[in-house]
C-alpha positions in Angstrom: -20.0 -1.1 7.9 -19.2 0.9 4.8 -15.5 0.8 4.4 -15.5 -2.7 2.6 -17.5 -1.1 -0.2 -15.0 1.8 -0.7 -12.0 1.7 -3.0 -8.5 2.2 -1.5 -8.6 5.9 -2.4 -12.1 6.4 -1.1 -11.0 4.7 2.3 -8.1 7.1 2.5 -10.4 10.1 1.9 -13.0 8.8 4.4 -10.4 8.5 7.2 -8.9 11.9 6.2 -12.3 13.7 6.3 -13.4 12.1 9.5 -10.1 13.1 11.2 -10.2 16.6 9.7 -13.6 17.2 11.1 -13.1 15.7 14.6 -12.0 17.8 17.5 -9.1 16.7 19.5 -10.4 14.0 21.8 -13.2 13.1 19.4 -13.8 9.5 18.5 -14.6 7.2 15.7 -16.0 3.7 15.9 -15.4 1.4 13.0 -17.1 -2.0 12.4 -15.4 -3.5 9.4 -14.9 -6.7 7.5 -11.3 -7.5 7.0 -9.1 -10.0 5.2 -6.7 -12.0 7.2 -3.0 -11.5 6.6 -2.6 -15.3 6.5 -4.3 -17.2 3.7 -4.9 -20.3 5.8 -6.8 -18.3 8.5 -8.7 -16.4 5.7 -9.9 -19.7 4.3 -10.8 -21.0 7.8 -12.7 -17.9 8.7 -14.7 -17.9 5.4 -15.6 -21.6 5.9 -16.7 -21.0 9.4 -18.8 -18.0 8.5 -20.4 -20.0 5.6 -21.2 -22.8 8.0 -22.9 -20.2 10.3 -24.9 -18.8 7.4 -26.0 -22.3 6.3 -28.3 -22.4 9.3 -30.5 -19.7 7.6 -29.7 -19.6 4.0 -29.3 -22.1 1.1 -25.9 -22.9 -0.3 -27.0 -21.3 -3.6 -28.0 -18.1 -1.9 -24.7 -17.9 -0.1 -22.7 -18.6 -3.2 -24.7 -15.9 -5.2 -24.1 -13.3 -2.5 -20.4 -14.2 -2.2 -19.9 -13.8 -5.9 -21.7 -10.4 -6.0 -19.8 -9.1 -2.9 -16.4 -10.3 -4.1 -16.4 -7.7 -6.9 -18.0 -5.0 -4.7 -15.7 -5.3 -1.7 -12.2 -4.1 -1.1 -11.0 -5.5 2.1 -8.0 -4.4 4.2 -6.1 -6.3 6.7 -6.3 -5.2 10.3 -2.7 -3.9 10.0 -3.7 -1.8 6.9 -6.6 -0.3 8.8 -4.3 0.5 11.7 -1.9 2.3 9.3 -4.8 4.4 7.9 -5.9 5.3 11.4 -2.3 6.3 12.4 -1.7 8.2 9.2 -4.8 10.3 9.8 -3.6 11.6 13.2 -5.7 9.4 15.5 -3.7 9.2 18.7 -5.3 6.1 20.1 -6.9 3.0 18.8 -8.3 -0.2 20.4 -9.7 -3.3 18.9 -12.9 -4.0 21.0 -14.5 -6.7 18.9 -13.3 -9.5 16.6 -15.4 -12.3 15.2 -13.8 -14.3 12.3 -13.2 -11.6 9.6 -15.2 -8.9 11.4 -13.7 -6.3 13.7 -14.6 -3.3 15.7 -12.1 -0.6 16.4 -12.5 2.5 18.4 -10.2 5.5 17.6 -9.6 8.8 19.4 -8.0 11.9 17.8 
């Protein structure tokens, strides 16, 4: 899961380079953290994930990590990821995993 830590330009370059170096029929599996296209769902997913993390971590640790990651992460929506995939000549894509704001996408060139 590296794409959340890339800038928009770096993400575009990442997808371009992967596509450029894949043979036709080659594949890419992406596990990514995304933001919801709906603010209400975004807030719900964040709350649910924090409840999950509270089972193992203190509220203070969760808050510290959230603050540090907020400035380090650039999240796309699922639709924005699909556009990057299509723009870079992947002929097929399929969502194979979704849990709150985490997704898995398999792409074929």
